[in-house]
N, C-alpha and C positions, 0 to 999 in steps of 0.2 A: 427583407426588411429590416430595418436601421437597429441598432444596438450599440449603447456607450459602456467601454470597459475603462475600470479605474485599475490600475495597480499601482504597487506598492512594496517599499522594502525595496529589498533584491530586482524583484520582477519590475519596479520602476526603471532601476538602475539599467538593465538588463535591455529594456525595451526604450528605452530615451525619453517616455513621454508619462507621464501624470494621466492621462488618459485621452480617449480616440472615439469616435465613430466608427462604429465595423458595419459593413453589408452581408448580411450572412442570408441563404436559400430559406425560404421557407420550412417549417419543422423543423429546422437546426436544434442541434442538442448541446449542451455546454461539452458534451466529449467531440464535438465537429468544430466547436469554439476554439479547446485545446489543442487538435490536430492543425488546426488553421494556422493557430501560432504557432506552434513546432517548426512550422517550416522557413521560419525568419530566422534560423542558425543554429548553429549545435549546442551554446551554450545554453541560449535561452530553451534550445527542447529539453537538455538535462533538468534545469532551474523549473520546468514545469511538470517534470515527473515526480515531483515532491510536490505543488503549489496547491493549494486551496481556491474553491473555486464560492463566489455568494452570489444568488440572482437575489436584486431588489432586497441586500440586505439581509438573506438568510441563508445558511451554508446550502449548498449545491452540488450533484453528483453526476457524475457522466450522463448518465441516461434521460435527468432531467431537458424538456424541451424549454426552448426558449420563445418569447413573444417579441413583437413590435414597442420598442421603448426601453426593453430591459434594461436594469442597470447591473452590469456583470463585475463583481468585484475579484481581482487574481491576486493573490498573495502570498507568503512563505507561509509554514506552519507555524503558529501560534506557540513561540517556545515559553514562554512567561521567564524568560530568563537565562542563563548561560546553560541551560541542560536539555538540546533539542528534543523532539521528538518526530519522527515521520512516520505516516499509518498511511498506508497503500493497496488499492487491491488495482490491478494492471493488466491490461492483455500486451504488452509491451516487455520485450526482454529486460530481464534484472540485472544492474550497474552494480556489481558489491563494491568499486572502489569508488563510485559516488555515492553509494550507501556509508563507506566510512567516512566519507569526507564532511559527508553532512550531518552526523553526528560527533566528530572527534573537536575537541577542543584547546583552549591552550595551556589545559591541566590533563588531558587525557594520555595516559600513557599505556592505555591495554584495551582491546576491540575484539570482544568475540564474536565469532560468526557462526548460526546455526543453519545451513543452507541445503533445505532437502531437494532430491532429483527424482527424476522420473524413471522407474527401473525398467529396464528391456524385458525382465523374467522376475516373474513376479512367485516366492515359495511360499505363500501362504494358502495353504490346502494343498493342491496340486499343481505342481509346478507349470505355469503356463505362461506364453511368449505376451507381451505388450506391444502393440504398434505404436499406440500415441494414449494419450489421458485427455480427458474434456472436462474442465472444470466449471461448476460453476456455481456462484454466488447470490446470497438475497442482499444484493450491493446497499441500500440504506443500511439495515440490522446490522450487515457486514461489518463497514464502516466505524458503526456506532461500537459495536464487540472489541475491533481493534483497539479503540479505544480505551474501552475499560482494562483487556490483557494491560494493557501500557501502564494503568493508573495501578492496577494490581502489585505488578513487578515492580515498581516506584515505592510504593506501601513498603512492601518486601525487604529489599534494599536498596535504601536510601542513599547509599555511595555510589551508584550506578548514575551516569550523567547522560547520556545519550541514549536514545532510545529506538532503532528503525523495525517496524513490521511490515511487511512487504509480500500481497501473494498474488501470484499468476491466475489468470482465469483465461477461460476459451482452450484452443487448442496446443498442447505440450509433447514435443518429441522425446523419446529414450533419451537420459543424459542432461536436461532441462532443468534448469532450477526452477522448483516449483514456490516455495515460499523461504524468506529469509527473512532469519529475526538478527539484529546485531546489537548489542550495547557496549558502551564506553565509559570507562572507569578512570580514576587516576592510578591503577594499579591494578594486577590480578587479580589481587585479594577482595578487592572492593564489591564481588558477587556479580561479574560480566557472565563467569563461568555459569552460574546456577540459574539466573535470571533467565538466560539466553535459553538453559532447558526449560524453565518453568513457562516461557514466552511461547515454542511451539505447541507443548504438553495442552496447554489451557485454551491455544489456537484451536488444536484439534478438538475440545470440550466444547465450546462455546459459542464460536462463530460460525454461522452457518453457509458453508462454503461444500459444496461436494465433489466427488472425481468420475467419473465414467472411464472405465477400463475397455479399451479398444484392440484384437487381439486377431491372428486367424479362426480363431476359433467362436467369434461372436464378441459382444462388447456388454458388460453388466455393469451397474451402479455401485460403489463401493459405500456403503452405510455405516454409521459407526455404531457404539452400544450405549455411550452415556446419556445418560437422563438428567439433564439440568435440574437445577433444584431452586428454590424460593432463592437462597444466599447467592446464587449465580445473577442475578438482577442487579443492574446498574444500581447505585443509589443514586 
């Protein structure tokens, strides 16, 4: 099938085109298109890690299936100015240096990063070994809730400049980063520490992501206890 791909801003500069016609196999998804474009080079692949996609002028997610004649937009996160926001669910390894670069600007003097890791041994209850974790997400709702978490962080800490919230999904081995919350600001007292802590706590409350622990003694889903309230709905 044939689709039309439109490139904007930094993605246009990296591709060197404003638009092009691409041929994809039937039943291809937005994620398949992203993988196809990533093969064109490391710089483009890095930029695509935080890029947004639209299909027929509506935001699209990786699992969305493409159809003949679709118009697909590829563009960087809409920052609304000098305060970038990077929100992403991904099956790809996390690039901490790339995330820092994506939220740092000319006035940035401090960046605080929280990164969760897969434990090889869990001490909750009876100690047990973990061979790997499987993360699952309700993708469309999770993407929306990541945006809500970022908005709440900005409301509480207005001096924070850039925000990145990235969550891995799929198979993760021990010592692998699972989630990264990064905040940039003009200095260390601008709320970057507090905002990052709030971000990871809030992610675990309202973003629909689950993990399965798999080890020598079997496997089990880990469920939380937080019950959302009416105030947790995005406005």
